[in-house]
N, C-alpha and C positions, 0 to 999 in steps of 0.2 A: 614611620610606617607606610610601608604599599598600598597606594591607591588611597590615600589620605586627598580628601580638596583643598584646595590651600585657596582661600578669598582673598589675597592681596591686594591692595588700593591705595591710597593718596597717603593716609592717615598712618600705613605700617609703613612708607617709603620712609614719612619724615620722622617718625618715631626711632627708625633704623638709621634713616643720619644722623638722627641726637643722640643716638647709641655709641654708636661709631667715633663722633668726635671724641667722646670723653673715653670710651675705651683706646682710641689711638692716643690720646694725650698721657693717659694713664700707664702703657706702654713705656714711654719715655722717659717714665723714672725710673722703668724695670732696667735690668743686664742683658745687655748682649744676649739673643738670642734664650729670653725668656719665654717659657711655655707657659701663655695667658689662659685663662678658665672664665667665660661669660655663663652664668646661668641665668634662666627665666620664669619664671613662675605665674602661676594667674588662674585664672578657674575655669573651666570648660567652656569655649567660645569665646576667649576674652582676646583671643589674636596669637596665642604663644610661638603658634606656629608660622604663620605669618610671619610673625614682627623675626624669627628666628633666621626665615630666609629670607626676609629685606636684608639683617642687617650684616648675615654673610656674603650676599651681594655686595651689600657698598662697603666694607672690608676687603672682597674679590678685588674692585675698582681701586686699592689701596693696596694694591700688590700683594695682599697678606694671604697666606693661602689657606681654610676655613673646613672644619668641617663639623657638622650640625647634628649631635645625636639627643633621641628623643626618648626621656625615661621611662613615658607610659610602653615604650617596647618593654621595662624590666619589671613588669607586675610577675608578681611569685606563681600567680595563678596561668592559664594560659583562657585565652577568650572563649576558648569552648566552652570552657567548665564555668568562666566568672560570675556569672547569673548566677548561677545554682548554687556554688559556692557561698555567694553573698545573701541566697536565700537561706541558706542551710545554719549559716553564723550570725546569720542576723546585721544589722546595719551598722550596732558597736563595732565590730571588725574593718569597718568600710576608713578609711583612712592612709597614712603616713605610712606603716607600717605593711602596705600591699605591697610597698616597691621591693625590690632584693638590692638592699644597700649594698652587700659585697659584691655584686658586680657592678655596680654602678660605681663604687670606688675605685676598683679595679678597672673597668674604664678607666678614666680619669690618670689612674696612676700608669697604665699603659702609652696614656698621651705624653706623662710627663715626664716619661722613661724617653720618651719616641721611638716605643714597641709595636710592634707587629700585633694585634687585636681582634680577635672574636666578637664579633657586638650582635645582639639580638635583632630579631626586625620583625612585628608584625604586618602580614597579609592581610589587609581588610578582608578580601574578597574571598579565599579558603579559613579565614580569621584561623590562619595558624602561624607559628613561630620559626620563621627560619633564621641562619647564623649567615653573617656579614663578615669577613676577615678586611679588615682596615690597615695599612701603615701608616703609622702615629709620624712616622721618621720624617715625610713629605709634607706634614701640616705645620702650622704656623700656630695655630690658634683654634679651641675647642668651645664649641656653641653647644650648652646642655639644658634642652628646654624640657616644662612637665609640670604637671601641678605644683608635685612640692621640691621641684629642682634646686631650688635656693639652699634645700638643708644641706646639699652633700655636701663635701668637706673640699677644700681646698680650691672653691671656684672667687676669683680678683673679683670679678663685679658682679655683684648682684641684681636684678630689674624684676620689681613686681609690681605684675598689672593691675592696677586696682577696680577692676570689673566686676561684678556680681553676676552668678549665674543668671538673678533676675534680671538683669541688666543683657544680656545678649544671650537670648530664648531665640529671635530670628536666626541668630549665625547658627545655632545648635539646631535646629528645623534644617536650615539650610543643607549643613553639612551629614546630618541625622546618620552619625554613627551609631545611636541604638534610640530607637523609637520612645518618646516623650509618655511614655504610661507611671503612674503613678511610684511607679518602683523605681524608675528612673529619676525620677523626683526628687524620690526620697535619699539616694544616693549622692545626688546632687547638692541638698541642703549639706549630706554630713562630710562633703566633700570641702564645700563651702567652711566649713566651719575647722576642718583643718589648715586649708588655705589662709588661713588671714591669721593664724597661729602665726604664720612665717613672715610677716610683713614687716616688722623690727627687723628683719636681718637686711634688709636692704639699700641695698647704695643710694641706687635712683627709681624711680616710682615714676607708672607711665600711668595718668589720673585720669579721671573719667572721659577727659575730652580728648584724650590721646597726645596729651603735654608729657613729655619727661622734662621729670622735674627734679632735685634732688631732696635724700629724708630732709636735710632739714629747710630747704624749702618749702616738701610736700604740709610736714608740722607745723608752722609759721603759717598757710592756708587755713587749716582747721580750726 
């Protein structure tokens, strides 16, 4: 998103380094020129964008050309109309199906096929959706982040940030993309219910202390 605020600190960089090492090792098991995709999911304020940016930077230092795609740009309803749409439709309509999965799948497919792709990009200041064109033939690895990103098909490494919106309220207030009204809190609760269903899909979990563990290691701690 254009105009988004990133709050990158050492915990994001350290988690990104750990994920980078896992991704690099997994890529070594693939055939040459394999088109690798990383997905990062978590609730609002959990640090998805910060982690994606940090991971992209880490991979770049390892001479891998990276593109980060934010699935929050792929909502079916445009930003200026979304609140009214949600109020009219009710909380039951909030969740995974708000994303345009056809467009998300096309973006990943265009990356896999090393094609030019038109990507939606929300500019947060005018709250309008712009269209960006990227040449995936010049990109080695794709990072897809967003609330429900790891639900997408054809992802090689799925990362789940295990923090709820209750634990990230400070980040939400600082970033303040939307005012924390009762209605907004209701949305966050519905998103929470949808996001937690995706955790079993993860290969790696960023736990509540922002340490990166495998799903097996995470289960052994529970």
